C-alpha positions, -999 to +999 in steps of 0.1 A: +000+000+000+014+034-010+020+059+017+020+095+005+042+123+020+033+158+010+061+184+012+049+220+013+077+238-005+083+262-033+111+243-049+119+206-057+152+203-040+141+187-006+116+165-024+142+151-047+167+146-018+141+126+001+131+105-029+168+096-032+172+089+005+141+066+005+147+050-029+148+015-014+113+020+001+090+018-029+059+022-007+068+058+002+057+085-024+070+120-020+051+149-036+059+186-036+030+209-029+032+247-032+014+269-007-012+278-034-020+241-037-027+237+000-063+225-007-047+193-022-033+186+012-066+191+029-086+170+004-063+141-003-053+132+033-017+122+030+000+100+056+026+127+065+031+164+059+065+181+058+065+219+058+098+234+046+095+267+065+125+284+049+111+280+014+075+293+017+061+328+016+035+323+044+039+317+081+043+281+091+018+286+119-009+299+096-005+270+072-007+244+100-038+261+113-054+258+079-046+221+078-058+214+113-091+232+108-103+202+087-113+173+109-099+146+086-064+161+089-063+160+127-046+126+128-020+134+101+015+140+117+032+173+106+070+179+105+081+216+103+116+218+089+131+252+097+163+272+103+144+293+129+155+278+162+138+304+184+122+289+215+089+308+211+086+296+175+089+260+186+064+265+214+039+281+189+042+250+167+036+226+195+006+246+207-009+243+172-007+205+172+025+202+152+041+169+163+077+175+152+100+204+147+133+196+129+161+221+128+175+226+093+210+225+109+205+188+118+208+179+081+191+155+058+202+123+076+184+134+108+152+142+089+154+108+072+154+090+106+126+112+118+104+102+089+114+065+092+105+065+129+071+082+123+061+056+098+072+029+123+048+045+148+020+047+122+024+010+115+021+002+153-010+024+156-027+005+128-028-025+152-049-004+176-087-002+171-094+035+163-129+033+179-120+019+213-082+024+215-078-013+224-052-036+208-064-052+176-062-087+162-024-088+155-016-079+191-042-103+204-027-131+184+008-122+197-004-122+233-020-156+230+011-171+213+033-157+240+013-174+267+012-206+248+050-206+243+055-199+280+033-229+288+011-206+310-023-215+324-048-188+314-084-182+305-098-165+274-131-147+272-146-143+237-173-116+238-197-102+213-231-086+211-264-102+202-289-086+178-264-058+172-272-057+134-308-050+142-298-021+165-277-006+137-305-010+112-329+010+134-306+035+151-277+038+126-240+031+127-231+062+148-253+051+176-240+015+172-205+029+177-215+043+210-227+008+222-193-006+210-174+020+231-197+014+260-191-024+258-153-018+257-154+004+288-173-022+307-150-051+297-118-031+305-132-018+339-142-053+351-111-071+339-088-045+354-107-044+387-092-077+396-059-059+406-040-085+386-012-076+362-016-107+340-047-095+322-053-083+287-083-068+267-084-066+229-109-056+203-109-080+173-132-056+154-169-047+151-187-060+182-161-088+189-138-085+219-113-108+237-101-108+273-071-129+285-069-136+322-041-152+342-044-184+361-057-170+394-082-145+380-118-152+389-132-155+353-168-164+363-170-134+386-158-112+357-184-126+333-212-121+358-201-085+365-198-076+328-232-091+320-248-073+350-234-039+342-240-043+305-277-051+309-281-023+334-268+004+311-276-008+276-312+003+277-301+039+278-291+035+241-327+028+232-358+050+231-380+047+261-407+030+239-383+004+226-368-002+260-402-007+276-413-031+248-381-051+251-377-056+214-372-039+180-396-043+151-379-045+117-391-053+083-372-082+067-364-087+030-397-104+023-416-074+037-426-091+069-421-076+103-398-093+127-392-088+164-356-087+177-348-086+214-327-057+228-290-059+224-273-083+249-238-097+253-226-133+250-194-147+264-176-179+255-150-190+281-120-212+272-098-225+300-063-231+287-042-257+306-006-265+300+000-283+267-038-285+261-038-266+228-012-268+200-018-233+186-039-201+188-063-213+161-074-242+183-082-219+211-102-197+187-122-226+174-133-237+209-140-201+218-164-198+188-181-230+199-188-220+234-198-185+224-223-200+200-237-221+228-241-189+250-260-173+221-287-200+221-300-186+254-322-155+254-305-124+268-269-119+281-252-152+289-218-169+293-208-205+286-177-223+298-158-250+279-149-276+306-140-304+282-105-319+283-091-315+248 
């Protein structure tokens, strides 16, 4: 996947130098943008913006403010390259959400490493779910593999929401996102309340979550607390009429009305003993089975796999 770097500059010299410095990295594409073309930066959402302060005819602060005014550009890191090493200038940049100031006197090699390290951080951030801020699937798999390799005893909770699609169909995806964030807060709160350091919470994606608990963590108590708190608060995401009815009424593809219960949470519990599972996939398969069992019951529920595999 190409990653675009826009260089706001009035000449090509810096752009060509960076192209040469990163010639072995074919995924990085450097493009010079003049101040007059600033709308391209705002519309196209590059992965990184470099502002060459010495070669523009407008104040760096003013340009950065223009960029940051557009919500989509709030997450794009900005480097200001400048020969102005005045302390107040640097403070003004930091106050206007400019992540990096690079002194021109540091040379091209320092700028090269700055850019390289920023893209390393961007790569790491892609493994974090942007909605909940929880570790994503790659980190979840790494955590499970680590515990298997260390021959640890641990418990895995696989959690997801029931009738969540029906909720999205009626209330929309933005409201659905609020329930996802609410669910994440409840899981994190109850897992971390155990005052144990060997716990982990991840967000696979959508309405799917994972919690990994150490050997001595009371997993049944956590499941009960998550369900109790979820059921207590989830009704606030429905209208009073729907909450009182206890269901949503939705027209299916055949034009018939169907009733869907209010959103609930299901938890599948897998207890991992030493040498019980060969790999992470086996744990996931058992987790899917017990979670499916929990979903057979009306309302929020948890099921535990107690079989010896």
